[in-house]
PyMOL commands that place a pseudoatom at each C-alpha (Angstrom):
pseudoatom trace, name=CA, resn=MET, resi=1, chain=A, elem=C, hetatm=0, pos=[10.178, -14.708, -12.497]
pseudoatom trace, name=CA, resn=ASP, resi=2, chain=A, elem=C, hetatm=0, pos=[8.757, -17.972, -13.703]
pseudoatom trace, name=CA, resn=TYR, resi=3, chain=A, elem=C, hetatm=0, pos=[5.404, -18.268, -11.944]
pseudoatom trace, name=CA, resn=PRO, resi=4, chain=A, elem=C, hetatm=0, pos=[3.979, -21.697, -11.075]
pseudoatom trace, name=CA, resn=ILE, resi=5, chain=A, elem=C, hetatm=0, pos=[1.262, -21.643, -13.717]
pseudoatom trace, name=CA, resn=ASP, resi=6, chain=A, elem=C, hetatm=0, pos=[0.600, -24.287, -16.355]
pseudoatom trace, name=CA, resn=TYR, resi=7, chain=A, elem=C, hetatm=0, pos=[0.572, -21.881, -19.276]
pseudoatom trace, name=CA, resn=THR, resi=8, chain=A, elem=C, hetatm=0, pos=[-0.957, -24.497, -21.600]
pseudoatom trace, name=CA, resn=LEU, resi=9, chain=A, elem=C, hetatm=0, pos=[-4.256, -24.380, -19.678]
pseudoatom trace, name=CA, resn=TYR, resi=10, chain=A, elem=C, hetatm=0, pos=[-5.032, -20.702, -20.178]
pseudoatom trace, name=CA, resn=SER, resi=11, chain=A, elem=C, hetatm=0, pos=[-5.467, -18.113, -22.904]
pseudoatom trace, name=CA, resn=THR, resi=12, chain=A, elem=C, hetatm=0, pos=[-2.974, -15.285, -23.316]
pseudoatom trace, name=CA, resn=ASP, resi=13, chain=A, elem=C, hetatm=0, pos=[-5.368, -12.832, -21.656]
pseudoatom trace, name=CA, resn=GLU, resi=14, chain=A, elem=C, hetatm=0, pos=[-5.889, -15.208, -18.722]
pseudoatom trace, name=CA, resn=ILE, resi=15, chain=A, elem=C, hetatm=0, pos=[-2.141, -15.686, -18.301]
pseudoatom trace, name=CA, resn=ILE, resi=16, chain=A, elem=C, hetatm=0, pos=[-1.679, -11.910, -18.235]
pseudoatom trace, name=CA, resn=GLU, resi=17, chain=A, elem=C, hetatm=0, pos=[-4.286, -11.655, -15.449]
pseudoatom trace, name=CA, resn=LEU, resi=18, chain=A, elem=C, hetatm=0, pos=[-2.771, -14.557, -13.453]
pseudoatom trace, name=CA, resn=VAL, resi=19, chain=A, elem=C, hetatm=0, pos=[0.787, -13.260, -13.715]
pseudoatom trace, name=CA, resn=GLY, resi=20, chain=A, elem=C, hetatm=0, pos=[-0.425, -9.749, -12.947]
pseudoatom trace, name=CA, resn=PHE, resi=21, chain=A, elem=C, hetatm=0, pos=[-2.096, -10.953, -9.757]
pseudoatom trace, name=CA, resn=LEU, resi=22, chain=A, elem=C, hetatm=0, pos=[0.982, -12.827, -8.542]
pseudoatom trace, name=CA, resn=HIS, resi=23, chain=A, elem=C, hetatm=0, pos=[3.196, -9.859, -9.398]
pseudoatom trace, name=CA, resn=LEU, resi=24, chain=A, elem=C, hetatm=0, pos=[0.830, -7.548, -7.499]
pseudoatom trace, name=CA, resn=LEU, resi=25, chain=A, elem=C, hetatm=0, pos=[1.197, -9.800, -4.439]
pseudoatom trace, name=CA, resn=GLU, resi=26, chain=A, elem=C, hetatm=0, pos=[4.972, -9.556, -4.708]
pseudoatom trace, name=CA, resn=GLN, resi=27, chain=A, elem=C, hetatm=0, pos=[4.759, -5.766, -4.897]
pseudoatom trace, name=CA, resn=GLU, resi=28, chain=A, elem=C, hetatm=0, pos=[2.491, -5.598, -1.855]
pseudoatom trace, name=CA, resn=HIS, resi=29, chain=A, elem=C, hetatm=0, pos=[4.749, -7.966, 0.056]
pseudoatom trace, name=CA, resn=ALA, resi=30, chain=A, elem=C, hetatm=0, pos=[7.817, -5.856, -0.741]
pseudoatom trace, name=CA, resn=HIS, resi=31, chain=A, elem=C, hetatm=0, pos=[6.091, -2.542, 0.018]
pseudoatom trace, name=CA, resn=PRO, resi=32, chain=A, elem=C, hetatm=0, pos=[3.117, -3.154, 2.364]
pseudoatom trace, name=CA, resn=GLY, resi=33, chain=A, elem=C, hetatm=0, pos=[0.294, -0.682, 2.009]
pseudoatom trace, name=CA, resn=ASN, resi=34, chain=A, elem=C, hetatm=0, pos=[1.254, 0.570, -1.461]
pseudoatom trace, name=CA, resn=ILE, resi=35, chain=A, elem=C, hetatm=0, pos=[-1.451, -1.471, -3.197]
pseudoatom trace, name=CA, resn=PRO, resi=36, chain=A, elem=C, hetatm=0, pos=[-5.026, -0.468, -2.307]
pseudoatom trace, name=CA, resn=PRO, resi=37, chain=A, elem=C, hetatm=0, pos=[-6.956, -3.358, -0.705]
pseudoatom trace, name=CA, resn=GLU, resi=38, chain=A, elem=C, hetatm=0, pos=[-9.629, -2.984, -3.389]
pseudoatom trace, name=CA, resn=ALA, resi=39, chain=A, elem=C, hetatm=0, pos=[-7.040, -3.612, -6.112]
pseudoatom trace, name=CA, resn=LEU, resi=40, chain=A, elem=C, hetatm=0, pos=[-5.856, -6.777, -4.369]
pseudoatom trace, name=CA, resn=GLU, resi=41, chain=A, elem=C, hetatm=0, pos=[-9.468, -7.929, -3.972]
pseudoatom trace, name=CA, resn=ALA, resi=42, chain=A, elem=C, hetatm=0, pos=[-10.299, -7.289, -7.623]
pseudoatom trace, name=CA, resn=ALA, resi=43, chain=A, elem=C, hetatm=0, pos=[-7.170, -9.069, -8.853]
pseudoatom trace, name=CA, resn=TYR, resi=44, chain=A, elem=C, hetatm=0, pos=[-7.883, -12.017, -6.532]
pseudoatom trace, name=CA, resn=LYS, resi=45, chain=A, elem=C, hetatm=0, pos=[-11.452, -12.321, -7.840]
pseudoatom trace, name=CA, resn=LYS, resi=46, chain=A, elem=C, hetatm=0, pos=[-10.148, -12.423, -11.415]
pseudoatom trace, name=CA, resn=PHE, resi=47, chain=A, elem=C, hetatm=0, pos=[-7.554, -15.028, -10.372]
pseudoatom trace, name=CA, resn=ARG, resi=48, chain=A, elem=C, hetatm=0, pos=[-10.279, -17.187, -8.778]
pseudoatom trace, name=CA, resn=ASN, resi=49, chain=A, elem=C, hetatm=0, pos=[-12.564, -16.842, -11.809]
pseudoatom trace, name=CA, resn=ILE, resi=50, chain=A, elem=C, hetatm=0, pos=[-9.813, -17.881, -14.192]
pseudoatom trace, name=CA, resn=ILE, resi=51, chain=A, elem=C, hetatm=0, pos=[-8.512, -20.809, -12.146]
pseudoatom trace, name=CA, resn=ASN, resi=52, chain=A, elem=C, hetatm=0, pos=[-12.036, -21.980, -11.249]
pseudoatom trace, name=CA, resn=ASN, resi=53, chain=A, elem=C, hetatm=0, pos=[-10.608, -25.207, -9.777]
pseudoatom trace, name=CA, resn=GLN, resi=54, chain=A, elem=C, hetatm=0, pos=[-9.818, -25.449, -6.093]
pseudoatom trace, name=CA, resn=ALA, resi=55, chain=A, elem=C, hetatm=0, pos=[-7.144, -28.129, -6.530]
pseudoatom trace, name=CA, resn=GLU, resi=56, chain=A, elem=C, hetatm=0, pos=[-5.333, -26.064, -9.177]
pseudoatom trace, name=CA, resn=GLU, resi=57, chain=A, elem=C, hetatm=0, pos=[-5.626, -22.930, -7.054]
pseudoatom trace, name=CA, resn=LYS, resi=58, chain=A, elem=C, hetatm=0, pos=[-4.085, -24.718, -4.062]
pseudoatom trace, name=CA, resn=LYS, resi=59, chain=A, elem=C, hetatm=0, pos=[-1.306, -26.114, -6.260]
pseudoatom trace, name=CA, resn=ILE, resi=60, chain=A, elem=C, hetatm=0, pos=[-0.437, -22.647, -7.558]
pseudoatom trace, name=CA, resn=ALA, resi=61, chain=A, elem=C, hetatm=0, pos=[-0.658, -21.101, -4.077]
pseudoatom trace, name=CA, resn=LYS, resi=62, chain=A, elem=C, hetatm=0, pos=[1.614, -23.749, -2.565]
pseudoatom trace, name=CA, resn=ALA, resi=63, chain=A, elem=C, hetatm=0, pos=[4.196, -23.474, -5.352]
pseudoatom trace, name=CA, resn=PHE, resi=64, chain=A, elem=C, hetatm=0, pos=[4.066, -19.649, -5.206]
pseudoatom trace, name=CA, resn=GLU, resi=65, chain=A, elem=C, hetatm=0, pos=[4.644, -19.725, -1.454]
pseudoatom trace, name=CA, resn=LYS, resi=66, chain=A, elem=C, hetatm=0, pos=[7.564, -22.114, -1.876]
pseudoatom trace, name=CA, resn=GLN, resi=67, chain=A, elem=C, hetatm=0, pos=[9.095, -19.834, -4.531]
pseudoatom trace, name=CA, resn=THR, resi=68, chain=A, elem=C, hetatm=0, pos=[8.509, -16.505, -2.832]
pseudoatom trace, name=CA, resn=GLY, resi=69, chain=A, elem=C, hetatm=0, pos=[7.596, -17.109, 0.796]
pseudoatom trace, name=CA, resn=ILE, resi=70, chain=A, elem=C, hetatm=0, pos=[4.308, -15.281, 0.157]
pseudoatom trace, name=CA, resn=ARG, resi=71, chain=A, elem=C, hetatm=0, pos=[1.033, -16.885, 1.208]
pseudoatom trace, name=CA, resn=ILE, resi=72, chain=A, elem=C, hetatm=0, pos=[-1.800, -15.785, -1.042]
pseudoatom trace, name=CA, resn=ASP, resi=73, chain=A, elem=C, hetatm=0, pos=[-4.426, -16.278, 1.660]
pseudoatom trace, name=CA, resn=GLN, resi=74, chain=A, elem=C, hetatm=0, pos=[-2.577, -13.915, 4.006]
pseudoatom trace, name=CA, resn=MET, resi=75, chain=A, elem=C, hetatm=0, pos=[-2.231, -11.172, 1.402]
pseudoatom trace, name=CA, resn=ILE, resi=76, chain=A, elem=C, hetatm=0, pos=[-5.906, -10.810, 0.488]
pseudoatom trace, name=CA, resn=PRO, resi=77, chain=A, elem=C, hetatm=0, pos=[-7.843, -8.563, 2.903]
pseudoatom trace, name=CA, resn=THR, resi=78, chain=A, elem=C, hetatm=0, pos=[-11.075, -10.610, 2.946]
pseudoatom trace, name=CA, resn=ARG, resi=79, chain=A, elem=C, hetatm=0, pos=[-9.163, -13.849, 3.279]
pseudoatom trace, name=CA, resn=LYS, resi=80, chain=A, elem=C, hetatm=0, pos=[-7.321, -12.406, 6.296]
pseudoatom trace, name=CA, resn=LYS, resi=81, chain=A, elem=C, hetatm=0, pos=[-10.636, -11.596, 7.970]
pseudoatom trace, name=CA, resn=SER, resi=82, chain=A, elem=C, hetatm=0, pos=[-12.156, -15.000, 7.302]
pseudoatom trace, name=CA, resn=THR, resi=83, chain=A, elem=C, hetatm=0, pos=[-9.095, -16.995, 8.384]
pseudoatom trace, name=CA, resn=SER, resi=84, chain=A, elem=C, hetatm=0, pos=[-8.248, -14.911, 11.473]
for i in range(1, 84): cmd.bond("trace and resi %d" % i, "trace and resi %d" % (i + 1))
show_as sticks, trace
zoom trace
């Protein structure tokens, strides 16, 4: 899948982390409960640290949702608690 990331903005290692996070969300969406909440949390924290720009994060989240139907904020356990 071609994820909605501007690959020119990030290092190879950062891209691997970003793509890994989005892929993890897809796996959890397809098979709920298979990914430990702690793993989702850790991947989300890395995602946030790499993006480090709220506008860019929202842009990626919106494009990812449009592509996959998956809302990042609904997949992350702590985000669910704070938005519910």
